[in-house]
MDTraj code that builds the backbone (N, CA, C; nanometers):
import mdtraj as md
import numpy as np

residues = "MET GLN ARG LEU ALA ALA ALA ILE ARG ALA GLN ALA PRO ALA GLN VAL LEU ASP VAL VAL PRO ALA LEU GLY GLY LEU ALA LEU HIS PHE ASP PRO ALA PHE ASP GLY SER VAL LEU ASP ALA ALA ASN ALA ILE VAL GLU ALA ALA SER LYS LYS ARG LEU PRO ASP LEU GLY ASP LEU GLY ARG GLU VAL GLU VAL PRO VAL CYS TYR ASP ASP GLU PHE GLY PRO ASP LEU ASP GLU VAL ALA LYS LYS ALA GLY LEU ALA LYS LYS ASP ILE PRO SER LEU HIS SER SER ALA GLU TYR ARG VAL LEU MET ILE GLY PHE ALA PRO GLY HIS ALA TYR MET GLY GLY LEU ASP ALA ARG LEU ALA VAL PRO ARG ARG ALA SER PRO ARG ALA SER VAL PRO ALA GLY SER VAL ALA ILE ALA ASN LEU GLN ALA VAL VAL TYR PRO TYR ALA ILE SER GLY GLY TRP SER VAL ILE GLY ARG THR PRO LEU THR VAL PHE ASP ALA GLY ARG SER ARG PRO SER LEU PHE SER PRO GLY ASP ARG VAL ARG PHE VAL ALA ILE ASP ARG ARG GLN PHE GLN GLU ILE SER GLU LYS GLN".split()
xyz = np.array([
    [30.0528, 8.5709, 14.8039],
    [30.1638, 8.5967, 14.8924],
    [30.1573, 8.5117, 15.0196],
    [30.0364, 8.4904, 15.0705],
    [30.0227, 8.4125, 15.1941],
    [30.0660, 8.2680, 15.1728],
    [30.0349, 8.2133, 15.0575],
    [30.0734, 8.0741, 15.0300],
    [30.2252, 8.0623, 15.0200],
    [30.2873, 8.1582, 14.9514],
    [30.4328, 8.1565, 14.9391],
    [30.4971, 8.1779, 15.0756],
    [30.4417, 8.2699, 15.1538],
    [30.4958, 8.2955, 15.2879],
    [30.4895, 8.1697, 15.3739],
    [30.3788, 8.0961, 15.3649],
    [30.3640, 7.9729, 15.4436],
    [30.4659, 7.8680, 15.4003],
    [30.4894, 7.8581, 15.2701],
    [30.5861, 7.7612, 15.2192],
    [30.7269, 7.7962, 15.2659],
    [30.7595, 7.9239, 15.2612],
    [30.8924, 7.9674, 15.3057],
    [30.9073, 7.9448, 15.4556],
    [30.8034, 7.9790, 15.5299],
    [30.8082, 7.9648, 15.6758],
    [30.8320, 7.8191, 15.7159],
    [30.7749, 7.7263, 15.6397],
    [30.7862, 7.5840, 15.6725],
    [30.9269, 7.5296, 15.6526],
    [31.0043, 7.5939, 15.5659],
    [31.1380, 7.5420, 15.5373],
    [31.2463, 7.6475, 15.5509],
    [31.2155, 7.7576, 15.6163],
    [31.3113, 7.8678, 15.6266],
    [31.4368, 7.8260, 15.7026],
    [31.5513, 7.8667, 15.6526],
    [31.6752, 7.8382, 15.7248],
    [31.6829, 7.9211, 15.8538],
    [31.7757, 7.8844, 15.9392],
    [31.7852, 7.9456, 16.0721],
    [31.8054, 8.0969, 16.0676],
    [31.8700, 8.1461, 15.9623],
    [31.8968, 8.2907, 15.9585],
    [31.7717, 8.3744, 15.9301],
    [31.6614, 8.3112, 15.8886],
    [31.5364, 8.3839, 15.8659],
    [31.4529, 8.3781, 15.9940],
    [31.4353, 8.4926, 16.0580],
    [31.3645, 8.4980, 16.1855],
    [31.2137, 8.5102, 16.1689],
    [31.1692, 8.5698, 16.0570],
    [31.0253, 8.5873, 16.0360],
    [30.9973, 8.6057, 15.8880],
    [30.8776, 8.5674, 15.8478],
    [30.8303, 8.5855, 15.7107],
    [30.6974, 8.6604, 15.7207],
    [30.6895, 8.7784, 15.6598],
    [30.5727, 8.8646, 15.6764],
    [30.5096, 8.8955, 15.5410],
    [30.3926, 8.8364, 15.5114],
    [30.3267, 8.8663, 15.3843],
    [30.2555, 9.0013, 15.3882],
    [30.2533, 9.0675, 15.2744],
    [30.1777, 9.1919, 15.2573],
    [30.0863, 9.1736, 15.1364],
    [30.0206, 9.2802, 15.0928],
    [29.9264, 9.2669, 14.9816],
    [29.9957, 9.2310, 14.8508],
    [30.1121, 9.2902, 14.8264],
    [30.1787, 9.2668, 14.6992],
    [30.3214, 9.2187, 14.7118],
    [30.3602, 9.1699, 14.8262],
    [30.4969, 9.1239, 14.8458],
    [30.5108, 9.0589, 14.9819],
    [30.6336, 9.0223, 15.0148],
    [30.6567, 8.9690, 15.1484],
    [30.7948, 9.0109, 15.1950],
    [30.8104, 9.0163, 15.3262],
    [30.9372, 9.0561, 15.3864],
    [30.9981, 8.9378, 15.4595],
    [31.1274, 8.9180, 15.4391],
    [31.2017, 8.8178, 15.5134],
    [31.2863, 8.8924, 15.6157],
    [31.2710, 8.8588, 15.7418],
    [31.3475, 8.9228, 15.8477],
    [31.4653, 8.8318, 15.8827],
    [31.5854, 8.8801, 15.8548],
    [31.7056, 8.8008, 15.8779],
    [31.7669, 8.8303, 16.0145],
    [31.8346, 8.7316, 16.0672],
    [31.9120, 8.7473, 16.1894],
    [32.0183, 8.8542, 16.1636],
    [32.0301, 8.9557, 16.2511],
    [32.1310, 9.0607, 16.2303],
    [32.2733, 9.0051, 16.2224],
    [32.2954, 8.8867, 16.2796],
    [32.4296, 8.8281, 16.2783],
    [32.4629, 8.7596, 16.1450],
    [32.3635, 8.7462, 16.0564],
    [32.3873, 8.6826, 15.9267],
    [32.4849, 8.7675, 15.8467],
    [32.5962, 8.7070, 15.8028],
    [32.7003, 8.7866, 15.7378],
    [32.7079, 8.7643, 15.5864],
    [32.6094, 8.6944, 15.5312],
    [32.6072, 8.6739, 15.3862],
    [32.5310, 8.7846, 15.3165],
    [32.5093, 8.7666, 15.1874],
    [32.4299, 8.8617, 15.1099],
    [32.2814, 8.8338, 15.1348],
    [32.2142, 8.9263, 15.1996],
    [32.0722, 8.9093, 15.2299],
    [31.9919, 8.8960, 15.1007],
    [32.0243, 8.9772, 15.0010],
    [31.9500, 8.9732, 14.8747],
    [31.9658, 8.8384, 14.8056],
    [32.0892, 8.7879, 14.7987],
    [32.1117, 8.6573, 14.7353],
    [32.0404, 8.5462, 14.8115],
    [32.0488, 8.5509, 14.9440],
    [31.9836, 8.4486, 15.0264],
    [31.8321, 8.4533, 15.0092],
    [31.7759, 8.5746, 15.0086],
    [31.6307, 8.5894, 14.9945],
    [31.5845, 8.5359, 14.8595],
    [31.6561, 8.5696, 14.7532],
    [31.6194, 8.5221, 14.6198],
    [31.6233, 8.3697, 14.6127],
    [31.7269, 8.3100, 14.6727],
    [31.7396, 8.1643, 14.6703],
    [31.6271, 8.0977, 14.7490],
    [31.5909, 8.1561, 14.8638],
    [31.4848, 8.0998, 14.9475],
    [31.3499, 8.1062, 14.8756],
    [31.3195, 8.2213, 14.8169],
    [31.1915, 8.2389, 14.7474],
    [31.1840, 8.1480, 14.6256],
    [31.2945, 8.1375, 14.5508],
    [31.2958, 8.0524, 14.4316],
    [31.2746, 7.9056, 14.4690],
    [31.3406, 7.8611, 14.5746],
    [31.3260, 7.7222, 14.6181],
    [31.1831, 7.6939, 14.6636],
    [31.1238, 7.7855, 14.7391],
    [30.9875, 7.7657, 14.7896],
    [30.8853, 7.7682, 14.6770],
    [30.9071, 7.8541, 14.5775],
    [30.8094, 7.8673, 14.4689],
    [30.8086, 7.7453, 14.3766],
    [30.9120, 7.6633, 14.3836],
    [30.9171, 7.5422, 14.3005],
    [30.8422, 7.4267, 14.3656],
    [30.8091, 7.4416, 14.4922],
    [30.7349, 7.3367, 14.5626],
    [30.5857, 7.3642, 14.5502],
    [30.5054, 7.2652, 14.5811],
    [30.3602, 7.2847, 14.5800],
    [30.3226, 7.3753, 14.6963],
    [30.2605, 7.4867, 14.6644],
    [30.2216, 7.5805, 14.7687],
    [30.0975, 7.5294, 14.8419],
    [30.0866, 7.5563, 14.9710],
    [29.9688, 7.5102, 15.0454],
    [29.8415, 7.5765, 14.9941],
    [29.7293, 7.5090, 15.0074],
    [29.6008, 7.5665, 14.9687],
    [29.5629, 7.6771, 15.0664],
    [29.4948, 7.7775, 15.0154],
    [29.4523, 7.8876, 15.1021],
    [29.3658, 7.8378, 15.2173],
    [29.2832, 7.7367, 15.1885],
    [29.1949, 7.6840, 15.2919],
    [29.2680, 7.6193, 15.4077],
    [29.3950, 7.5848, 15.3859],
    [29.4741, 7.5218, 15.4915],
    [29.5480, 7.6242, 15.5773],
    [29.5413, 7.7502, 15.5387],
    [29.6153, 7.8543, 15.6114],
    [29.5286, 7.9186, 15.7190],
    [29.5909, 7.9591, 15.8245],
    [29.5238, 8.0390, 15.9267],
    [29.4220, 7.9644, 16.0103],
    [29.3617, 8.0404, 16.1011],
    [29.2608, 7.9868, 16.1925],
    [29.1258, 8.0490, 16.1586],
    [29.0227, 7.9965, 16.2193],
    [28.8906, 8.0587, 16.2105],
    [28.8734, 8.1446, 16.3346],
    [28.8445, 8.2711, 16.3137],
    [28.8310, 8.3660, 16.4242],
    [28.6918, 8.4280, 16.4189],
    [28.6188, 8.4177, 16.5273],
    [28.4851, 8.4769, 16.5358],
    [28.4946, 8.6066, 16.6170],
    [28.4407, 8.7132, 16.5599],
    [28.4510, 8.8449, 16.6226],
    [28.3116, 8.9015, 16.6476],
    [28.2692, 8.9108, 16.7736],
    [28.1397, 8.9723, 16.8029],
    [28.1468, 9.1233, 16.7793],
    [28.0409, 9.1778, 16.7205],
    [28.0383, 9.3212, 16.6898],
    [27.9030, 9.3791, 16.7280],
    [27.9063, 9.4905, 16.7996],
    [27.7840, 9.5655, 16.8282],
    [27.7747, 9.6788, 16.7270],
    [27.6656, 9.6800, 16.6511],
    [27.6474, 9.7786, 16.5454],
    [27.5579, 9.8952, 16.5887],
    [27.5423, 9.9164, 16.7193],
    [27.4609, 10.0281, 16.7679],
    [27.5216, 10.1609, 16.7218],
    [27.4371, 10.2637, 16.7135],
    [27.4840, 10.3956, 16.6715],
    [27.5994, 10.4459, 16.7568],
    [27.5978, 10.4118, 16.8845],
    [27.7032, 10.4558, 16.9760],
    [27.8412, 10.4095, 16.9281],
    [27.8451, 10.2912, 16.8681],
    [27.9717, 10.2335, 16.8241],
    [27.9931, 10.2457, 16.6740],
    [27.8897, 10.2856, 16.6013],
    [27.8996, 10.2972, 16.4556],
    [27.8669, 10.4371, 16.4083],
    [27.9553, 10.5341, 16.4366],
    [27.9247, 10.6735, 16.4026],
    [27.9097, 10.7017, 16.2537],
    [27.9549, 10.6093, 16.1691],
    [27.9467, 10.6326, 16.0242],
    [27.8385, 10.5499, 15.9552],
    [27.7515, 10.4862, 16.0326],
    [27.6470, 10.4030, 15.9730],
    [27.5574, 10.4819, 15.8778],
    [27.5172, 10.6003, 15.9205],
    [27.4291, 10.6821, 15.8346],
    [27.4997, 10.7217, 15.7059],
    [27.6245, 10.7611, 15.7177],
    [27.7012, 10.8036, 15.6003],
    [27.7242, 10.6866, 15.5044],
    [27.7548, 10.5702, 15.5585],
    [27.7751, 10.4512, 15.4743],
    [27.6455, 10.4154, 15.4022],
    [27.5339, 10.4197, 15.4747],
    [27.4047, 10.3886, 15.4134],
    [27.3753, 10.4835, 15.2973],
    [27.4037, 10.6104, 15.3182],
    [27.3783, 10.7101, 15.2136],
    [27.4683, 10.6871, 15.0925],
    [27.5980, 10.6667, 15.1170],
    [27.6919, 10.6466, 15.0058],
    [27.6637, 10.5181, 14.9295],
    [27.6233, 10.4143, 15.0029],
    [27.6002, 10.2841, 14.9396],
    [27.4597, 10.2690, 14.8834],
    [27.3716, 10.3627, 14.9153],
    [27.2342, 10.3533, 14.8685],
    [27.1593, 10.2386, 14.9335],
    [27.1863, 10.2178, 15.0642],
    [27.1255, 10.1082, 15.1385],
    [27.0459, 10.1602, 15.2566],
    [26.9586, 10.0750, 15.3085],
    [26.8924, 10.1069, 15.4342],
    [26.9935, 10.0827, 15.5461],
    [26.9974, 10.1713, 15.6420],
    [27.0934, 10.1592, 15.7527],
    [27.0817, 10.0255, 15.8244],
    [26.9599, 9.9760, 15.8389],
    [26.9364, 9.8507, 15.9111],
    [26.9965, 9.7300, 15.8403],
    [27.0267, 9.7444, 15.7090],
    [27.0802, 9.6320, 15.6325],
    [27.2326, 9.6185, 15.6435],
    [27.2979, 9.7210, 15.6923],
    [27.4442, 9.7202, 15.6962],
    [27.4997, 9.6094, 15.7865],
    [27.4494, 9.5936, 15.9099],
    [27.5034, 9.4861, 15.9946],
    [27.4925, 9.3469, 15.9317],
    [27.3785, 9.3166, 15.8721],
    [27.3619, 9.1818, 15.8151],
    [27.4518, 9.1620, 15.6937],
    [27.4681, 9.2655, 15.6116],
    [27.5575, 9.2536, 15.4962],
    [27.7023, 9.2376, 15.5424],
    [27.7389, 9.3130, 15.6424],
    [27.8768, 9.3073, 15.6917],
    [27.9077, 9.1728, 15.7570],
    [27.8139, 9.1219, 15.8337],
    [27.8404, 8.9991, 15.9091],
    [27.8111, 8.8706, 15.8316],
    [27.7561, 8.8831, 15.7121],
    [27.7236, 8.7620, 15.6353],
    [27.8410, 8.7113, 15.5519],
    [27.9450, 8.7908, 15.5391],
    [28.0603, 8.7521, 15.4567],
    [28.1665, 8.6813, 15.5399],
    [28.2501, 8.6016, 15.4723],
    [28.3692, 8.5468, 15.5381],
    [28.4882, 8.6276, 15.4906],
    [28.5672, 8.6716, 15.5838],
    [28.6824, 8.7556, 15.5538],
    [28.8108, 8.6757, 15.5700],
    [28.9138, 8.7199, 15.5015],
    [29.0464, 8.6611, 15.5184],
    [29.1436, 8.7744, 15.5512],
    [29.2268, 8.7508, 15.6527],
    [29.3276, 8.8503, 15.6886],
    [29.4351, 8.8496, 15.5806],
    [29.4449, 8.9605, 15.5080],
    [29.5389, 8.9719, 15.3977],
    [29.6783, 9.0070, 15.4472],
    [29.6832, 9.0914, 15.5489],
    [29.8119, 9.1334, 15.6031],
    [29.7895, 9.2068, 15.7350],
    [29.8960, 9.2170, 15.8127],
    [29.8967, 9.3014, 15.9316],
    [29.9850, 9.4203, 15.8978],
    [29.9340, 9.5404, 15.9123],
    [30.0138, 9.6555, 15.8732],
    [29.9657, 9.7837, 15.9366],
    [30.0343, 9.8927, 15.9057],
    [30.0050, 10.0263, 15.9548],
    [30.0402, 10.0402, 16.1026],
    [29.9969, 9.9440, 16.1838],
    [30.0279, 9.9424, 16.3264],
    [30.0237, 9.7970, 16.3732],
    [30.0955, 9.7615, 16.4800],
    [30.0924, 9.6235, 16.5299],
    [29.9495, 9.5757, 16.5563],
    [29.9156, 9.4595, 16.5034],
    [29.7838, 9.4020, 16.5246],
    [29.6744, 9.4565, 16.4351],
    [29.7076, 9.5511, 16.3482],
    [29.6069, 9.6129, 16.2607],
    [29.5902, 9.5268, 16.1359],
    [29.4844, 9.4453, 16.1348],
    [29.4633, 9.3468, 16.0280],
    [29.3784, 9.4039, 15.9149],
    [29.4272, 9.3894, 15.7932],
    [29.3504, 9.4252, 15.6745],
    [29.2835, 9.2983, 15.6234],
    [29.1509, 9.3020, 15.6091],
    [29.0749, 9.1827, 15.5725],
    [29.0001, 9.2031, 15.4411],
    [29.0151, 9.1069, 15.3529],
    [28.9408, 9.1083, 15.2283],
    [28.8137, 9.0266, 15.2425],
    [28.7159, 9.0542, 15.1568],
    [28.5918, 8.9762, 15.1585],
    [28.4673, 9.0584, 15.1811],
    [28.4824, 9.1891, 15.1973],
    [28.3667, 9.2758, 15.2213],
    [28.2679, 9.2674, 15.1055],
    [28.1400, 9.2574, 15.1376],
    [28.0345, 9.2584, 15.0364],
    [28.0489, 9.3867, 14.9524],
    [28.0501, 9.3704, 14.8205],
    [28.0720, 9.4838, 14.7296],
    [27.9691, 9.5948, 14.7482],
    [27.8517, 9.5611, 14.7997],
    [27.7495, 9.6633, 14.8219],
    [27.7884, 9.7602, 14.9326],
    [27.8859, 9.7212, 15.0154],
    [27.9327, 9.8084, 15.1233],
    [28.0643, 9.8787, 15.0898],
    [28.1078, 9.8650, 14.9668],
    [28.2383, 9.9199, 14.9271],
    [28.2302, 10.0714, 14.9099],
    [28.2540, 10.1421, 15.0190],
    [28.2560, 10.2883, 15.0165],
    [28.4006, 10.3359, 15.0281],
    [28.4317, 10.4532, 14.9734],
    [28.5696, 10.5025, 14.9836],
    [28.6040, 10.5452, 15.1260],
    [28.7322, 10.5664, 15.1489],
    [28.7756, 10.6188, 15.2785],
    [28.7084, 10.7524, 15.3056],
    [28.6972, 10.7874, 15.4307],
    [28.6394, 10.9155, 15.4694],
    [28.7251, 11.0317, 15.4179],
    [28.6613, 11.1406, 15.3841],
    [28.7344, 11.2577, 15.3356],
    [28.8240, 11.3156, 15.4446],
    [28.7785, 11.3074, 15.5704],
    [28.8558, 11.3609, 15.6826],
    [28.8828, 11.2496, 15.7837],
    [29.0073, 11.2040, 15.7929],
    [29.0401, 11.1009, 15.8921],
    [29.0188, 11.1525, 16.0343],
    [28.9955, 11.0595, 16.1259],
    [28.9840, 11.0938, 16.2675],
    [29.1225, 11.0868, 16.3324],
    [29.1467, 11.1772, 16.4251],
    [29.2742, 11.1764, 16.4966],
    [29.2860, 11.0549, 16.5859],
    [29.1721, 11.0045, 16.6354],
    [29.1744, 10.8871, 16.7215],
    [29.0466, 10.8062, 16.7026],
    [29.0638, 10.6803, 16.6678],
    [28.9521, 10.5869, 16.6536],
    [28.9612, 10.4900, 16.7712],
    [28.8521, 10.4689, 16.8463],
    [28.8586, 10.3833, 16.9657],
    [28.9007, 10.2391, 16.9365],
    [28.9676, 10.1790, 17.0321],
    [29.0088, 10.0393, 17.0212],
    [28.8877, 9.9509, 16.9957],
    [28.9043, 9.8530, 16.9081],
    [28.7966, 9.7590, 16.8780],
    [28.6995, 9.8068, 16.7720],
    [28.7176, 9.9297, 16.7229],
    [28.6262, 9.9806, 16.6203],
    [28.6386, 9.8982, 16.4929],
    [28.5239, 9.8619, 16.4372],
    [28.5183, 9.7851, 16.3128],
    [28.4856, 9.8838, 16.2012],
    [28.5705, 9.8868, 16.0988],
    [28.5553, 9.9880, 15.9949],
    [28.5727, 9.9262, 15.8572],
    [28.5219, 9.9959, 15.7568],
    [28.5276, 9.9471, 15.6187],
    [28.5749, 10.0574, 15.5253],
    [28.6340, 10.0150, 15.4139],
    [28.6713, 10.1057, 15.3049],
    [28.6990, 10.0195, 15.1824],
    [28.6490, 10.0654, 15.0694],
    [28.6652, 9.9911, 14.9443],
    [28.6146, 9.8478, 14.9632],
    [28.6960, 9.7459, 14.9430],
    [28.6492, 9.6080, 14.9573],
    [28.7110, 9.5389, 15.0781],
    [28.7524, 9.6195, 15.1764],
    [28.8185, 9.5620, 15.2926],
    [28.7534, 9.6081, 15.4231],
    [28.7868, 9.5345, 15.5281],
    [28.7427, 9.5687, 15.6633],
    [28.8646, 9.5647, 15.7551],
    [28.8587, 9.6413, 15.8627],
    [28.9641, 9.6400, 15.9640],
    [28.8999, 9.6450, 16.1014],
    [28.9783, 9.6044, 16.2011],
    [28.9393, 9.6224, 16.3407],
    [29.0549, 9.6956, 16.4066],
    [29.0291, 9.8159, 16.4562],
    [29.1367, 9.8953, 16.5151],
    [29.1847, 9.8282, 16.6440],
    [29.3152, 9.7956, 16.6525],
    [29.3662, 9.7195, 16.7664],
    [29.3752, 9.7998, 16.8962],
    [29.3834, 9.9292, 16.8850],
    [29.3862, 10.0209, 16.9992],
    [29.3539, 10.1584, 16.9420],
    [29.3446, 10.2591, 17.0265],
    [29.3067, 10.3925, 16.9794],
    [29.4190, 10.4517, 16.8947],
    [29.3936, 10.4649, 16.7654],
    [29.4888, 10.5248, 16.6720],
    [29.4108, 10.6069, 16.5698],
    [29.4818, 10.6842, 16.4911],
    [29.4162, 10.7631, 16.3872],
    [29.3686, 10.6707, 16.2755],
    [29.2684, 10.7163, 16.2014],
    [29.2188, 10.6333, 16.0918],
    [29.1158, 10.7056, 16.0083],
    [29.1072, 10.6660, 15.8814],
    [29.0148, 10.7319, 15.7900],
    [28.9100, 10.6405, 15.7299],
    [28.8905, 10.5220, 15.7910],
    [28.7892, 10.4305, 15.7403],
    [28.6557, 10.4575, 15.8083],
    [28.5473, 10.4118, 15.7479],
    [28.4131, 10.4340, 15.8022],
    [28.3841, 10.3337, 15.9130],
    [28.3597, 10.3850, 16.0331],
    [28.3380, 10.3000, 16.1503],
    [28.1901, 10.2626, 16.1593],
    [28.1627, 10.1293, 16.1584],
    [28.0237, 10.0827, 16.1588],
    [27.9878, 10.0007, 16.2828],
    [28.0837, 9.9761, 16.3698],
    [28.0565, 9.8980, 16.4902],
    [28.1797, 9.8864, 16.5772],
    [28.1685, 9.8056, 16.6821],
    [28.2841, 9.7841, 16.7708],
    [28.2754, 9.6461, 16.8331],
    [28.3920, 9.5841, 16.8470],
    [28.3986, 9.4558, 16.9162],
    [28.4461, 9.4778, 17.0591],
    [28.3945, 9.3998, 17.1539],
    [28.4424, 9.4105, 17.2914],
    [28.5711, 9.3316, 17.3154],
    [28.6160, 9.2557, 17.2150],
    [28.7368, 9.1754, 17.2313],
    [28.8612, 9.2635, 17.2397],
    [28.9600, 9.2177, 17.3124],
    [29.0901, 9.2840, 17.3146],
    [29.1658, 9.2363, 17.1916],
    [29.1811, 9.3242, 17.0954],
    [29.2383, 9.2869, 16.9665],
    [29.3901, 9.2712, 16.9731],
    [29.4541, 9.3537, 17.0546],
    [29.6000, 9.3460, 17.0652],
    [29.6420, 9.3693, 17.2093],
    [29.7273, 9.2795, 17.2577],
    [29.7804, 9.2912, 17.3929],
    [29.9242, 9.2406, 17.3897],
    [30.0192, 9.3322, 17.4021],
    [30.1609, 9.2959, 17.3918],
    [30.2025, 9.1968, 17.4992],
    [30.1254, 9.1853, 17.6070],
    [30.1597, 9.0939, 17.7154],
    [30.1157, 8.9502, 17.6914],
    [30.0348, 8.9264, 17.5877],
    [29.9910, 8.7901, 17.5583],
    [30.0995, 8.7148, 17.4820],
    [30.0974, 8.5823, 17.4928],
    [30.1944, 8.5020, 17.4177],
    [30.1724, 8.5200, 17.2671],
    [30.0472, 8.5426, 17.2278],
    [30.0141, 8.5754, 17.0890],
    [29.9479, 8.7133, 17.0937],
    [30.0245, 8.8213, 17.0819],
    [29.9709, 8.9559, 17.1063],
    [29.8495, 8.9933, 17.0214],
    [29.8512, 8.9577, 16.8932],
    [29.7439, 8.9978, 16.8020],
    [29.6357, 8.8907, 16.7931],
    [29.5117, 8.9347, 16.7931],
    [29.3996, 8.8426, 16.7738],
    [29.4042, 8.7812, 16.6344],
    [29.4622, 8.8544, 16.5392],
    [29.4620, 8.8115, 16.3990],
    [29.6030, 8.7842, 16.3474],
    [29.6104, 8.6936, 16.2504],
    [29.7342, 8.6652, 16.1783],
    [29.7016, 8.6552, 16.0300],
    [29.7981, 8.6839, 15.9412],
    [29.7718, 8.6694, 15.7983],
    [29.7229, 8.5284, 15.7658],
    [29.6185, 8.5218, 15.6833],
    [29.5617, 8.3933, 15.6438],
    [29.4419, 8.3515, 15.7257],
    [29.4217, 8.4129, 15.8427],
    [29.3063, 8.3772, 15.9250],
    [29.1764, 8.4046, 15.8513],
    [29.0762, 8.3211, 15.8773],
    [28.9412, 8.3406, 15.8239],
    [28.8565, 8.4000, 15.9362],
    [28.7923, 8.5105, 15.9080],
    [28.7228, 8.5865, 16.0121],
    [28.5743, 8.5959, 15.9825],
    [28.4953, 8.5741, 16.0854],
    [28.3501, 8.5934, 16.0791],
    [28.3105, 8.6959, 16.1842],
    [28.2339, 8.7948, 16.1425],
    [28.1788, 8.8927, 16.2360],
    [28.0386, 8.8482, 16.2756],
    [28.0095, 8.8552, 16.4043],
    [27.8801, 8.8114, 16.4570],
    [27.8149, 8.9284, 16.5295],
    [27.6948, 8.9642, 16.4874],
    [27.6246, 9.0786, 16.5476],
    [27.5807, 9.0461, 16.6905],
    [27.6047, 9.1391, 16.7825],
    [27.5610, 9.1262, 16.9213],
    [27.4921, 9.2557, 16.9629],
    [27.4175, 9.2494, 17.0726],
    [27.3511, 9.3708, 17.1212],
    [27.4358, 9.4365, 17.2303],
    [27.3838, 9.5488, 17.2813],
    [27.4597, 9.6274, 17.3794],
    [27.4846, 9.5481, 17.5083],
    [27.3873, 9.4687, 17.5501],
    [27.4022, 9.3889, 17.6731],
    [27.5125, 9.2853, 17.6564],
    [27.5125, 9.2178, 17.5423],
    [27.6164, 9.1176, 17.5163],
    [27.7543, 9.1830, 17.5082],
    [27.7578, 9.3015, 17.4503],
    [27.8843, 9.3754, 17.4411],
    [27.9408, 9.3992, 17.5806],
    [27.8543, 9.4438, 17.6713],
    [27.8995, 9.4727, 17.8079],
    [27.9452, 9.3445, 17.8782],
    [27.8722, 9.2374, 17.8599],
    [27.9075, 9.1109, 17.9250],
    [28.0444, 9.0609, 17.8787],
    [28.0685, 9.0683, 17.7488],
    [28.1977, 9.0231, 17.6958],
    [28.3094, 9.1156, 17.7412],
    [28.2818, 9.2458, 17.7423],
    [28.3819, 9.3441, 17.7853],
    [28.4297, 9.3155, 17.9260],
    [28.3364, 9.2786, 18.0133],
    [28.3704, 9.2554, 18.1535],
    [28.4571, 9.1313, 18.1736],
    [28.4588, 9.0421, 18.0744],
    [28.5388, 8.9203, 18.0838],
    [28.6779, 8.9359, 18.0237],
    [28.7006, 9.0480, 17.9557],
    [28.8309, 9.0690, 17.8891],
    [28.9382, 9.1071, 17.9904],
])
top = md.Topology()
chain = top.add_chain()
for i, resn in enumerate(residues, 1):
    res = top.add_residue(resn, chain, resSeq=i)
    for name in ("N", "CA", "C"):
        top.add_atom(name, md.element.get_by_symbol(name[0]), res)
traj = md.Trajectory(xyz[None], top)
C-alpha cells in the first residue's frame, strides 16, 4: 500500500488533497469542491498509478532514530512480557532495539504510528485489560508490531519503555515524528540520558 500511495501522491491531480495508506488499503482525500464522481475518479487514479513502476520500499520514508529508556519506571509491562515470551527481562531491550522497523500506517489517533518489524520472540498478545491512559512517549508492543504513544491516550499494548522525544506537536510544521514508510531504529538510553533529552524538548 505504501508503494502505491507514493506513486499516487507523485502524480495526484489537484482535486486529491492527501493520500493516506493503511494496512490493507488507502484513502484518497478529495477537495470538498470537487463536483465529479469521487468513486470514478479514485478508481481511475489508482488504476493509472498501478500501471506504472512502483517505487522501491527502500526509497520511501526517512530514517528516524528513537531513544528509549527501558527502566522499570517506564516499562511497567517488562516482567509480564518476559514471562509471556519465555525470556529473561534483561534481554527485552536488546531484542527490541536490534530490529529495524517500518511505519506501516498512522492510525487510531493523530501521530500514532503502527510499526512492523518486531522480533518474533517478543510477539506477545495485547493486554487483557487496556489502560485508560498511557503516558506520552510510551513504547509498546503487541503481536509483531510496535507503537509509540504520541500523547496520553488509552491503550492495550504492553509498555516496555519510553522515549523522551516529543512524538506529536500540532504546532510543528511537521506535527508527527513519524510518517508512513519511515524506517525506525530504537536506541537504548539510561535514565540520565532520558532526562537530558527531555530538557531539550
